[in-house]
PDB file of N, H, CA, C and O in Angstrom:
ATOM      1  N   UNK A   1     -48.334   8.578 -80.615  1.00  0.00           N
ATOM      2  CA  UNK A   1     -49.604   8.713 -79.745  1.00  0.00           C
ATOM      3  C   UNK A   1     -48.768   9.003 -78.716  1.00  0.00           C
ATOM      4  O   UNK A   1     -47.650   8.529 -78.514  1.00  0.00           O
ATOM      5  N   UNK A   2     -49.570  10.082 -77.853  1.00  0.00           N
ATOM      6  H   UNK A   2     -50.479  10.467 -78.017  1.00  0.00           H
ATOM      7  CA  UNK A   2     -49.335  10.911 -76.447  1.00  0.00           C
ATOM      8  C   UNK A   2     -49.158   9.906 -75.367  1.00  0.00           C
ATOM      9  O   UNK A   2     -50.070   9.084 -75.284  1.00  0.00           O
ATOM     10  N   UNK A   3     -48.233   9.804 -74.571  1.00  0.00           N
ATOM     11  H   UNK A   3     -47.492  10.472 -74.639  1.00  0.00           H
ATOM     12  CA  UNK A   3     -48.456   8.834 -73.319  1.00  0.00           C
ATOM     13  C   UNK A   3     -48.848   9.613 -72.414  1.00  0.00           C
ATOM     14  O   UNK A   3     -48.345  10.703 -72.141  1.00  0.00           O
ATOM     15  N   UNK A   4     -49.996   8.974 -71.767  1.00  0.00           N
ATOM     16  H   UNK A   4     -50.404   8.088 -71.989  1.00  0.00           H
ATOM     17  CA  UNK A   4     -50.477   9.787 -70.583  1.00  0.00           C
ATOM     18  C   UNK A   4     -50.257   9.107 -69.114  1.00  0.00           C
ATOM     19  O   UNK A   4     -50.491   7.932 -68.829  1.00  0.00           O
ATOM     20  N   UNK A   5     -49.823   9.985 -68.369  1.00  0.00           N
ATOM     21  H   UNK A   5     -49.633  10.939 -68.600  1.00  0.00           H
ATOM     22  CA  UNK A   5     -49.570   9.549 -66.858  1.00  0.00           C
ATOM     23  C   UNK A   5     -50.486   9.243 -66.247  1.00  0.00           C
ATOM     24  O   UNK A   5     -51.345  10.120 -66.345  1.00  0.00           O
ATOM     25  N   UNK A   6     -50.813   8.383 -65.598  1.00  0.00           N
ATOM     26  H   UNK A   6     -50.115   7.671 -65.518  1.00  0.00           H
ATOM     27  CA  UNK A   6     -51.912   7.871 -64.609  1.00  0.00           C
ATOM     28  C   UNK A   6     -51.806   8.314 -63.308  1.00  0.00           C
ATOM     29  O   UNK A   6     -51.341   7.507 -62.503  1.00  0.00           O
ATOM     30  N   UNK A   7     -52.102   9.324 -62.940  1.00  0.00           N
ATOM     31  H   UNK A   7     -52.480   9.980 -63.594  1.00  0.00           H
ATOM     32  CA  UNK A   7     -51.841  10.311 -61.619  1.00  0.00           C
ATOM     33  C   UNK A   7     -52.774   9.639 -60.733  1.00  0.00           C
ATOM     34  O   UNK A   7     -52.433   9.711 -59.552  1.00  0.00           O
ATOM     35  N   UNK A   8     -53.852   9.006 -60.956  1.00  0.00           N
ATOM     36  H   UNK A   8     -54.129   8.947 -61.915  1.00  0.00           H
ATOM     37  CA  UNK A   8     -54.734   8.433 -60.083  1.00  0.00           C
ATOM     38  C   UNK A   8     -54.008   7.102 -59.342  1.00  0.00           C
ATOM     39  O   UNK A   8     -54.257   6.797 -58.176  1.00  0.00           O
ATOM     40  N   UNK A   9     -53.098   6.381 -60.179  1.00  0.00           N
ATOM     41  H   UNK A   9     -52.896   6.629 -61.126  1.00  0.00           H
ATOM     42  CA  UNK A   9     -52.584   5.437 -59.902  1.00  0.00           C
ATOM     43  C   UNK A   9     -51.283   5.946 -58.814  1.00  0.00           C
ATOM     44  O   UNK A   9     -51.092   5.459 -57.700  1.00  0.00           O
ATOM     45  N   UNK A  10     -50.654   6.789 -59.303  1.00  0.00           N
ATOM     46  H   UNK A  10     -50.809   7.185 -60.209  1.00  0.00           H
ATOM     47  CA  UNK A  10     -49.521   7.329 -58.539  1.00  0.00           C
ATOM     48  C   UNK A  10     -49.940   7.686 -57.160  1.00  0.00           C
ATOM     49  O   UNK A  10     -49.392   7.158 -56.192  1.00  0.00           O
ATOM     50  N   UNK A  11     -51.135   8.784 -56.999  1.00  0.00           N
ATOM     51  H   UNK A  11     -51.580   9.213 -57.785  1.00  0.00           H
ATOM     52  CA  UNK A  11     -51.570   9.205 -55.898  1.00  0.00           C
ATOM     53  C   UNK A  11     -51.972   7.833 -55.029  1.00  0.00           C
ATOM     54  O   UNK A  11     -51.507   7.721 -53.895  1.00  0.00           O
ATOM     55  N   UNK A  12     -52.677   6.988 -55.471  1.00  0.00           N
ATOM     56  H   UNK A  12     -53.054   7.079 -56.393  1.00  0.00           H
ATOM     57  CA  UNK A  12     -53.141   5.809 -54.507  1.00  0.00           C
ATOM     58  C   UNK A  12     -51.752   5.036 -54.195  1.00  0.00           C
ATOM     59  O   UNK A  12     -51.760   4.485 -53.094  1.00  0.00           O
ATOM     60  N   UNK A  13     -50.867   4.926 -54.751  1.00  0.00           N
ATOM     61  H   UNK A  13     -50.860   5.374 -55.645  1.00  0.00           H
ATOM     62  CA  UNK A  13     -49.734   4.244 -54.632  1.00  0.00           C
ATOM     63  C   UNK A  13     -48.992   4.953 -53.258  1.00  0.00           C
ATOM     64  O   UNK A  13     -48.624   4.334 -52.259  1.00  0.00           O
ATOM     65  N   UNK A  14     -48.877   6.465 -53.500  1.00  0.00           N
ATOM     66  H   UNK A  14     -49.176   6.968 -54.311  1.00  0.00           H
ATOM     67  CA  UNK A  14     -48.330   7.423 -52.450  1.00  0.00           C
ATOM     68  C   UNK A  14     -49.166   7.239 -51.028  1.00  0.00           C
ATOM     69  O   UNK A  14     -48.670   7.289 -49.902  1.00  0.00           O
ATOM     70  N   UNK A  15     -50.443   7.032 -51.335  1.00  0.00           N
ATOM     71  H   UNK A  15     -50.846   6.991 -52.250  1.00  0.00           H
ATOM     72  CA  UNK A  15     -51.234   6.864 -50.031  1.00  0.00           C
ATOM     73  C   UNK A  15     -51.184   5.720 -49.114  1.00  0.00           C
ATOM     74  O   UNK A  15     -51.565   5.731 -47.944  1.00  0.00           O
ATOM     75  N   UNK A  16     -50.702   4.778 -49.727  1.00  0.00           N
ATOM     76  H   UNK A  16     -50.393   4.770 -50.677  1.00  0.00           H
ATOM     77  CA  UNK A  16     -50.326   3.590 -49.038  1.00  0.00           C
ATOM     78  C   UNK A  16     -49.473   3.634 -47.893  1.00  0.00           C
ATOM     79  O   UNK A  16     -49.513   2.800 -46.989  1.00  0.00           O
ATOM     80  N   UNK A  17     -48.703   4.615 -47.939  1.00  0.00           N
ATOM     81  H   UNK A  17     -48.671   5.292 -48.674  1.00  0.00           H
ATOM     82  CA  UNK A  17     -47.606   4.796 -46.846  1.00  0.00           C
ATOM     83  C   UNK A  17     -47.813   6.294 -46.148  1.00  0.00           C
ATOM     84  O   UNK A  17     -47.040   6.604 -45.242  1.00  0.00           O
ATOM     85  N   UNK A  18     -48.712   7.099 -46.508  1.00  0.00           N
ATOM     86  H   UNK A  18     -49.340   6.847 -47.244  1.00  0.00           H
ATOM     87  CA  UNK A  18     -48.674   8.335 -45.718  1.00  0.00           C
ATOM     88  C   UNK A  18     -50.327   8.847 -46.235  1.00  0.00           C
ATOM     89  O   UNK A  18     -50.999   8.393 -47.161  1.00  0.00           O
ATOM     90  N   UNK A  19     -50.640   9.888 -45.314  1.00  0.00           N
ATOM     91  H   UNK A  19     -50.093  10.257 -44.562  1.00  0.00           H
ATOM     92  CA  UNK A  19     -51.927  10.569 -45.324  1.00  0.00           C
ATOM     93  C   UNK A  19     -51.712  11.601 -46.392  1.00  0.00           C
ATOM     94  O   UNK A  19     -50.627  12.033 -46.782  1.00  0.00           O
ATOM     95  N   UNK A  20     -53.103  11.983 -46.869  1.00  0.00           N
ATOM     96  H   UNK A  20     -53.984  11.633 -46.553  1.00  0.00           H
ATOM     97  CA  UNK A  20     -52.982  12.951 -47.806  1.00  0.00           C
ATOM     98  C   UNK A  20     -52.470  14.371 -47.369  1.00  0.00           C
ATOM     99  O   UNK A  20     -52.140  15.232 -48.185  1.00  0.00           O
ATOM    100  N   UNK A  21     -52.437  14.525 -46.108  1.00  0.00           N
ATOM    101  H   UNK A  21     -52.705  13.826 -45.445  1.00  0.00           H
ATOM    102  CA  UNK A  21     -51.888  16.040 -45.721  1.00  0.00           C
ATOM    103  C   UNK A  21     -50.493  15.637 -45.648  1.00  0.00           C
ATOM    104  O   UNK A  21     -49.747  16.581 -45.910  1.00  0.00           O
ATOM    105  N   UNK A  22     -49.953  14.663 -45.408  1.00  0.00           N
ATOM    106  H   UNK A  22     -50.559  13.896 -45.195  1.00  0.00           H
ATOM    107  CA  UNK A  22     -48.371  14.292 -45.410  1.00  0.00           C
ATOM    108  C   UNK A  22     -47.984  14.478 -47.117  1.00  0.00           C
ATOM    109  O   UNK A  22     -46.965  15.084 -47.447  1.00  0.00           O
ATOM    110  N   UNK A  23     -48.763  13.985 -47.958  1.00  0.00           N
ATOM    111  H   UNK A  23     -49.591  13.493 -47.690  1.00  0.00           H
ATOM    112  CA  UNK A  23     -48.448  14.052 -49.418  1.00  0.00           C
ATOM    113  C   UNK A  23     -48.636  15.336 -49.973  1.00  0.00           C
ATOM    114  O   UNK A  23     -47.962  15.692 -50.939  1.00  0.00           O
ATOM    115  N   UNK A  24     -49.487  16.068 -49.456  1.00  0.00           N
ATOM    116  H   UNK A  24     -50.035  15.779 -48.671  1.00  0.00           H
ATOM    117  CA  UNK A  24     -49.757  17.382 -49.759  1.00  0.00           C
ATOM    118  C   UNK A  24     -48.533  18.174 -49.278  1.00  0.00           C
ATOM    119  O   UNK A  24     -47.886  18.804 -50.114  1.00  0.00           O
ATOM    120  N   UNK A  25     -48.203  18.182 -48.092  1.00  0.00           N
ATOM    121  H   UNK A  25     -48.729  17.670 -47.413  1.00  0.00           H
ATOM    122  CA  UNK A  25     -46.970  18.943 -47.382  1.00  0.00           C
ATOM    123  C   UNK A  25     -45.628  18.344 -48.277  1.00  0.00           C
ATOM    124  O   UNK A  25     -44.920  19.250 -48.715  1.00  0.00           O
ATOM    125  N   UNK A  26     -45.259  17.204 -48.552  1.00  0.00           N
ATOM    126  H   UNK A  26     -45.835  16.467 -48.196  1.00  0.00           H
ATOM    127  CA  UNK A  26     -44.160  16.641 -49.219  1.00  0.00           C
ATOM    128  C   UNK A  26     -44.030  17.398 -50.798  1.00  0.00           C
ATOM    129  O   UNK A  26     -43.080  17.969 -51.334  1.00  0.00           O
ATOM    130  N   UNK A  27     -45.396  17.129 -51.249  1.00  0.00           N
ATOM    131  H   UNK A  27     -46.167  16.665 -50.813  1.00  0.00           H
ATOM    132  CA  UNK A  27     -45.172  17.914 -52.892  1.00  0.00           C
ATOM    133  C   UNK A  27     -45.732  19.093 -53.036  1.00  0.00           C
ATOM    134  O   UNK A  27     -45.506  19.732 -54.064  1.00  0.00           O
ATOM    135  N   UNK A  28     -46.506  19.564 -52.109  1.00  0.00           N
ATOM    136  H   UNK A  28     -46.690  19.045 -51.274  1.00  0.00           H
ATOM    137  CA  UNK A  28     -47.047  21.076 -52.522  1.00  0.00           C
ATOM    138  C   UNK A  28     -48.110  21.028 -53.482  1.00  0.00           C
ATOM    139  O   UNK A  28     -48.522  21.910 -54.235  1.00  0.00           O
ATOM    140  N   UNK A  29     -48.492  19.814 -53.318  1.00  0.00           N
ATOM    141  H   UNK A  29     -48.158  19.098 -52.706  1.00  0.00           H
ATOM    142  CA  UNK A  29     -49.682  19.470 -54.196  1.00  0.00           C
ATOM    143  C   UNK A  29     -50.909  19.581 -53.183  1.00  0.00           C
ATOM    144  O   UNK A  29     -50.938  18.972 -52.113  1.00  0.00           O
ATOM    145  N   UNK A  30     -52.092  20.571 -53.717  1.00  0.00           N
ATOM    146  H   UNK A  30     -52.069  21.066 -54.586  1.00  0.00           H
ATOM    147  CA  UNK A  30     -53.420  20.920 -52.810  1.00  0.00           C
ATOM    148  C   UNK A  30     -53.843  19.432 -52.285  1.00  0.00           C
ATOM    149  O   UNK A  30     -53.706  18.414 -52.964  1.00  0.00           O
ATOM    150  N   UNK A  31     -54.365  19.473 -51.003  1.00  0.00           N
ATOM    151  H   UNK A  31     -54.477  20.300 -50.451  1.00  0.00           H
ATOM    152  CA  UNK A  31     -54.929  18.074 -50.754  1.00  0.00           C
ATOM    153  C   UNK A  31     -56.437  18.075 -51.246  1.00  0.00           C
ATOM    154  O   UNK A  31     -56.940  16.959 -51.113  1.00  0.00           O
ATOM    155  N   UNK A  32     -56.968  18.663 -51.576  1.00  0.00           N
ATOM    156  H   UNK A  32     -56.560  19.570 -51.684  1.00  0.00           H
ATOM    157  CA  UNK A  32     -58.045  18.620 -52.263  1.00  0.00           C
ATOM    158  C   UNK A  32     -58.052  18.029 -53.687  1.00  0.00           C
ATOM    159  O   UNK A  32     -59.001  17.443 -54.210  1.00  0.00           O
ATOM    160  N   UNK A  33     -56.859  18.270 -54.226  1.00  0.00           N
ATOM    161  H   UNK A  33     -56.089  18.746 -53.802  1.00  0.00           H
ATOM    162  CA  UNK A  33     -56.378  17.695 -55.637  1.00  0.00           C
ATOM    163  C   UNK A  33     -56.184  15.922 -55.443  1.00  0.00           C
ATOM    164  O   UNK A  33     -56.634  14.935 -56.025  1.00  0.00           O
ATOM    165  N   UNK A  34     -55.390  16.129 -54.454  1.00  0.00           N
ATOM    166  H   UNK A  34     -55.025  16.931 -53.981  1.00  0.00           H
ATOM    167  CA  UNK A  34     -54.987  14.878 -53.787  1.00  0.00           C
ATOM    168  C   UNK A  34     -56.173  13.810 -53.605  1.00  0.00           C
ATOM    169  O   UNK A  34     -56.200  12.707 -54.151  1.00  0.00           O
ATOM    170  N   UNK A  35     -57.098  14.305 -52.787  1.00  0.00           N
ATOM    171  H   UNK A  35     -57.077  15.201 -52.344  1.00  0.00           H
ATOM    172  CA  UNK A  35     -58.484  13.487 -52.496  1.00  0.00           C
ATOM    173  C   UNK A  35     -59.268  13.293 -53.829  1.00  0.00           C
ATOM    174  O   UNK A  35     -59.998  12.306 -53.917  1.00  0.00           O
ATOM    175  N   UNK A  36     -59.175  14.126 -54.828  1.00  0.00           N
ATOM    176  H   UNK A  36     -58.582  14.928 -54.756  1.00  0.00           H
ATOM    177  CA  UNK A  36     -59.800  14.095 -55.991  1.00  0.00           C
ATOM    178  C   UNK A  36     -59.377  12.812 -56.622  1.00  0.00           C
ATOM    179  O   UNK A  36     -60.168  11.891 -56.824  1.00  0.00           O
ATOM    180  N   UNK A  37     -58.019  12.769 -56.951  1.00  0.00           N
ATOM    181  H   UNK A  37     -57.376  13.517 -56.787  1.00  0.00           H
ATOM    182  CA  UNK A  37     -57.317  11.914 -57.653  1.00  0.00           C
ATOM    183  C   UNK A  37     -57.620  10.514 -56.890  1.00  0.00           C
ATOM    184  O   UNK A  37     -57.851   9.510 -57.564  1.00  0.00           O
ATOM    185  N   UNK A  38     -57.617  10.474 -55.719  1.00  0.00           N
ATOM    186  H   UNK A  38     -57.429  11.290 -55.172  1.00  0.00           H
ATOM    187  CA  UNK A  38     -57.518   9.294 -54.712  1.00  0.00           C
ATOM    188  C   UNK A  38     -59.151   8.749 -55.266  1.00  0.00           C
ATOM    189  O   UNK A  38     -59.239   7.610 -55.725  1.00  0.00           O
ATOM    190  N   UNK A  39     -60.077   9.410 -55.205  1.00  0.00           N
ATOM    191  H   UNK A  39     -60.005  10.335 -54.832  1.00  0.00           H
ATOM    192  CA  UNK A  39     -61.553   9.252 -55.607  1.00  0.00           C
ATOM    193  C   UNK A  39     -61.683   8.753 -57.088  1.00  0.00           C
ATOM    194  O   UNK A  39     -62.754   8.375 -57.561  1.00  0.00           O
ATOM    195  N   UNK A  40     -60.564   8.782 -57.741  1.00  0.00           N
ATOM    196  H   UNK A  40     -59.694   9.089 -57.356  1.00  0.00           H
ATOM    197  CA  UNK A  40     -60.798   8.385 -59.179  1.00  0.00           C
ATOM    198  C   UNK A  40     -60.972   9.656 -60.233  1.00  0.00           C
ATOM    199  O   UNK A  40     -61.030   9.515 -61.454  1.00  0.00           O
ATOM    200  N   UNK A  41     -61.030  10.658 -59.679  1.00  0.00           N
ATOM    201  H   UNK A  41     -60.983  10.773 -58.687  1.00  0.00           H
ATOM    202  CA  UNK A  41     -61.788  11.795 -60.435  1.00  0.00           C
ATOM    203  C   UNK A  41     -60.467  12.368 -61.344  1.00  0.00           C
ATOM    204  O   UNK A  41     -59.463  12.928 -60.904  1.00  0.00           O
ATOM    205  N   UNK A  42     -60.758  12.084 -62.582  1.00  0.00           N
ATOM    206  H   UNK A  42     -61.573  11.629 -62.940  1.00  0.00           H
ATOM    207  CA  UNK A  42     -59.477  12.457 -63.743  1.00  0.00           C
ATOM    208  C   UNK A  42     -59.330  14.224 -63.347  1.00  0.00           C
ATOM    209  O   UNK A  42     -60.214  14.999 -62.982  1.00  0.00           O
ATOM    210  N   UNK A  43     -58.125  14.426 -63.543  1.00  0.00           N
ATOM    211  H   UNK A  43     -57.407  13.796 -63.840  1.00  0.00           H
ATOM    212  CA  UNK A  43     -57.739  15.911 -63.476  1.00  0.00           C
ATOM    213  C   UNK A  43     -57.088  16.285 -64.851  1.00  0.00           C
ATOM    214  O   UNK A  43     -55.872  16.466 -64.795  1.00  0.00           O
ATOM    215  N   UNK A  44     -57.586  16.410 -65.878  1.00  0.00           N
ATOM    216  H   UNK A  44     -58.574  16.263 -65.923  1.00  0.00           H
ATOM    217  CA  UNK A  44     -56.918  16.604 -67.388  1.00  0.00           C
ATOM    218  C   UNK A  44     -56.097  17.919 -67.423  1.00  0.00           C
ATOM    219  O   UNK A  44     -55.256  18.158 -68.289  1.00  0.00           O
ATOM    220  N   UNK A  45     -56.399  18.699 -66.463  1.00  0.00           N
ATOM    221  H   UNK A  45     -57.083  18.504 -65.759  1.00  0.00           H
ATOM    222  CA  UNK A  45     -55.657  20.127 -66.395  1.00  0.00           C
ATOM    223  C   UNK A  45     -54.862  20.341 -65.189  1.00  0.00           C
ATOM    224  O   UNK A  45     -54.613  21.432 -64.675  1.00  0.00           O
ATOM    225  N   UNK A  46     -54.465  19.111 -64.765  1.00  0.00           N
ATOM    226  H   UNK A  46     -54.668  18.225 -65.183  1.00  0.00           H
ATOM    227  CA  UNK A  46     -53.279  19.142 -63.494  1.00  0.00           C
ATOM    228  C   UNK A  46     -52.262  20.023 -64.174  1.00  0.00           C
ATOM    229  O   UNK A  46     -51.929  19.964 -65.358  1.00  0.00           O
ATOM    230  N   UNK A  47     -51.829  20.828 -63.272  1.00  0.00           N
ATOM    231  H   UNK A  47     -52.099  20.877 -62.310  1.00  0.00           H
ATOM    232  CA  UNK A  47     -50.858  21.548 -63.621  1.00  0.00           C
ATOM    233  C   UNK A  47     -49.414  20.913 -63.629  1.00  0.00           C
ATOM    234  O   UNK A  47     -49.094  19.969 -62.907  1.00  0.00           O
ATOM    235  N   UNK A  48     -48.588  21.532 -64.519  1.00  0.00           N
ATOM    236  H   UNK A  48     -48.848  22.299 -65.106  1.00  0.00           H
ATOM    237  CA  UNK A  48     -47.394  20.819 -64.858  1.00  0.00           C
ATOM    238  C   UNK A  48     -46.462  20.690 -63.501  1.00  0.00           C
ATOM    239  O   UNK A  48     -45.713  19.724 -63.352  1.00  0.00           O
ATOM    240  N   UNK A  49     -46.569  21.724 -62.548  1.00  0.00           N
ATOM    241  H   UNK A  49     -47.177  22.509 -62.670  1.00  0.00           H
ATOM    242  CA  UNK A  49     -45.597  21.571 -61.254  1.00  0.00           C
ATOM    243  C   UNK A  49     -46.226  20.318 -60.429  1.00  0.00           C
ATOM    244  O   UNK A  49     -45.614  19.349 -59.981  1.00  0.00           O
ATOM    245  N   UNK A  50     -47.552  20.591 -60.357  1.00  0.00           N
ATOM    246  H   UNK A  50     -48.049  21.378 -60.722  1.00  0.00           H
ATOM    247  CA  UNK A  50     -48.076  19.052 -59.547  1.00  0.00           C
ATOM    248  C   UNK A  50     -47.905  18.022 -60.359  1.00  0.00           C
ATOM    249  O   UNK A  50     -47.351  17.113 -59.740  1.00  0.00           O
ATOM    250  N   UNK A  51     -48.130  17.739 -61.487  1.00  0.00           N
ATOM    251  H   UNK A  51     -48.579  18.478 -61.989  1.00  0.00           H
ATOM    252  CA  UNK A  51     -47.626  16.463 -62.229  1.00  0.00           C
ATOM    253  C   UNK A  51     -46.221  16.014 -61.741  1.00  0.00           C
ATOM    254  O   UNK A  51     -46.024  14.913 -61.228  1.00  0.00           O
ATOM    255  N   UNK A  52     -45.030  17.181 -61.989  1.00  0.00           N
ATOM    256  H   UNK A  52     -45.190  18.075 -62.406  1.00  0.00           H
ATOM    257  CA  UNK A  52     -43.790  16.736 -61.584  1.00  0.00           C
ATOM    258  C   UNK A  52     -43.590  16.325 -60.313  1.00  0.00           C
ATOM    259  O   UNK A  52     -42.844  15.384 -60.037  1.00  0.00           O
ATOM    260  N   UNK A  53     -44.242  17.002 -59.454  1.00  0.00           N
ATOM    261  H   UNK A  53     -44.847  17.766 -59.678  1.00  0.00           H
ATOM    262  CA  UNK A  53     -44.035  16.897 -57.888  1.00  0.00           C
ATOM    263  C   UNK A  53     -44.636  15.583 -57.625  1.00  0.00           C
ATOM    264  O   UNK A  53     -44.111  15.079 -56.632  1.00  0.00           O
ATOM    265  N   UNK A  54     -45.611  14.787 -58.188  1.00  0.00           N
ATOM    266  H   UNK A  54     -46.038  15.196 -58.994  1.00  0.00           H
ATOM    267  CA  UNK A  54     -46.229  13.962 -57.944  1.00  0.00           C
ATOM    268  C   UNK A  54     -45.299  12.486 -58.548  1.00  0.00           C
ATOM    269  O   UNK A  54     -44.983  11.427 -58.005  1.00  0.00           O
ATOM    270  N   UNK A  55     -45.108  12.986 -59.749  1.00  0.00           N
ATOM    271  H   UNK A  55     -45.365  13.846 -60.190  1.00  0.00           H
ATOM    272  CA  UNK A  55     -44.066  11.937 -60.495  1.00  0.00           C
ATOM    273  C   UNK A  55     -42.486  11.366 -59.539  1.00  0.00           C
ATOM    274  O   UNK A  55     -41.845  10.317 -59.465  1.00  0.00           O
ATOM    275  N   UNK A  56     -42.394  12.745 -58.942  1.00  0.00           N
ATOM    276  H   UNK A  56     -42.915  13.596 -59.002  1.00  0.00           H
ATOM    277  CA  UNK A  56     -40.806  12.775 -58.260  1.00  0.00           C
ATOM    278  C   UNK A  56     -41.022  11.785 -56.918  1.00  0.00           C
ATOM    279  O   UNK A  56     -40.164  11.007 -56.501  1.00  0.00           O
ATOM    280  N   UNK A  57     -42.325  11.979 -56.347  1.00  0.00           N
ATOM    281  H   UNK A  57     -43.022  12.611 -56.686  1.00  0.00           H
ATOM    282  CA  UNK A  57     -42.458  11.476 -55.105  1.00  0.00           C
ATOM    283  C   UNK A  57     -42.742  10.077 -55.429  1.00  0.00           C
ATOM    284  O   UNK A  57     -42.357   9.181 -54.678  1.00  0.00           O
ATOM    285  N   UNK A  58     -43.390   9.840 -56.499  1.00  0.00           N
ATOM    286  H   UNK A  58     -43.703  10.568 -57.109  1.00  0.00           H
ATOM    287  CA  UNK A  58     -43.512   8.582 -56.850  1.00  0.00           C
ATOM    288  C   UNK A  58     -42.491   7.435 -57.014  1.00  0.00           C
ATOM    289  O   UNK A  58     -42.496   6.282 -56.583  1.00  0.00           O
ATOM    290  N   UNK A  59     -41.477   8.231 -57.895  1.00  0.00           N
ATOM    291  H   UNK A  59     -41.473   9.168 -58.245  1.00  0.00           H
ATOM    292  CA  UNK A  59     -40.263   7.405 -58.338  1.00  0.00           C
ATOM    293  C   UNK A  59     -39.403   7.581 -57.221  1.00  0.00           C
ATOM    294  O   UNK A  59     -38.454   6.798 -57.249  1.00  0.00           O
ATOM    295  N   UNK A  60     -39.423   8.403 -56.180  1.00  0.00           N
ATOM    296  H   UNK A  60     -40.194   9.040 -56.157  1.00  0.00           H
ATOM    297  CA  UNK A  60     -38.462   8.173 -55.017  1.00  0.00           C
ATOM    298  C   UNK A  60     -39.249   7.199 -54.056  1.00  0.00           C
ATOM    299  O   UNK A  60     -38.565   6.652 -53.192  1.00  0.00           O
ATOM    300  N   UNK A  61     -40.590   6.911 -54.094  1.00  0.00           N
ATOM    301  H   UNK A  61     -41.146   7.356 -54.796  1.00  0.00           H
ATOM    302  CA  UNK A  61     -41.246   5.815 -53.305  1.00  0.00           C
ATOM    303  C   UNK A  61     -40.826   4.596 -53.863  1.00  0.00           C
ATOM    304  O   UNK A  61     -40.625   3.618 -53.142  1.00  0.00           O
ATOM    305  N   UNK A  62     -40.634   4.554 -55.415  1.00  0.00           N
ATOM    306  H   UNK A  62     -40.797   5.348 -56.000  1.00  0.00           H
ATOM    307  CA  UNK A  62     -40.181   3.076 -55.974  1.00  0.00           C
ATOM    308  C   UNK A  62     -38.703   2.868 -55.549  1.00  0.00           C
ATOM    309  O   UNK A  62     -38.307   1.811 -55.060  1.00  0.00           O
ATOM    310  N   UNK A  63     -37.941   3.915 -55.762  1.00  0.00           N
ATOM    311  H   UNK A  63     -38.263   4.774 -56.160  1.00  0.00           H
ATOM    312  CA  UNK A  63     -36.313   3.649 -55.644  1.00  0.00           C
ATOM    313  C   UNK A  63     -36.232   3.152 -53.698  1.00  0.00           C
ATOM    314  O   UNK A  63     -35.461   2.327 -53.208  1.00  0.00           O
ATOM    315  N   UNK A  64     -37.059   3.800 -53.123  1.00  0.00           N
ATOM    316  H   UNK A  64     -37.685   4.471 -53.521  1.00  0.00           H
ATOM    317  CA  UNK A  64     -36.919   3.586 -51.783  1.00  0.00           C
ATOM    318  C   UNK A  64     -37.029   1.900 -51.514  1.00  0.00           C
ATOM    319  O   UNK A  64     -36.161   1.172 -51.032  1.00  0.00           O
ATOM    320  N   UNK A  65     -38.445   1.520 -52.010  1.00  0.00           N
ATOM    321  H   UNK A  65     -39.150   2.111 -52.401  1.00  0.00           H
ATOM    322  CA  UNK A  65     -38.737  -0.105 -51.717  1.00  0.00           C
ATOM    323  C   UNK A  65     -37.694  -0.845 -52.581  1.00  0.00           C
ATOM    324  O   UNK A  65     -37.588  -2.032 -52.272  1.00  0.00           O
ATOM    325  N   UNK A  66     -36.922  -0.446 -53.559  1.00  0.00           N
ATOM    326  H   UNK A  66     -37.008   0.518 -53.811  1.00  0.00           H
ATOM    327  CA  UNK A  66     -36.418  -1.405 -54.054  1.00  0.00           C
ATOM    328  C   UNK A  66     -34.672  -1.445 -53.926  1.00  0.00           C
ATOM    329  O   UNK A  66     -33.857  -2.225 -54.421  1.00  0.00           O
ATOM    330  N   UNK A  67     -34.496  -0.226 -53.022  1.00  0.00           N
ATOM    331  H   UNK A  67     -35.158   0.407 -52.620  1.00  0.00           H
ATOM    332  CA  UNK A  67     -33.099   0.164 -52.376  1.00  0.00           C
ATOM    333  C   UNK A  67     -31.998   0.604 -53.573  1.00  0.00           C
ATOM    334  O   UNK A  67     -30.784   0.400 -53.571  1.00  0.00           O
ATOM    335  N   UNK A  68     -32.661   1.147 -54.401  1.00  0.00           N
ATOM    336  H   UNK A  68     -33.647   1.313 -54.403  1.00  0.00           H
ATOM    337  CA  UNK A  68     -31.864   1.566 -55.526  1.00  0.00           C
ATOM    338  C   UNK A  68     -31.546   2.860 -55.124  1.00  0.00           C
ATOM    339  O   UNK A  68     -30.849   3.576 -55.842  1.00  0.00           O
TER     340      UNK A  68
END
């Protein structure tokens, strides 16, 4: 079974500490895409590049919080 990444959860987590515009600038993901994910709209055709950028920002955020 294919594992599905929860980009809605990732975006909501990242937006706890920054604005949509800041996240867009940091990741290169269009602010409109971030807004839709934050509102719970699934993006089944999210580009690979956007997905990787969001996952990297999320992983960095987690490691910053844990001090790893």
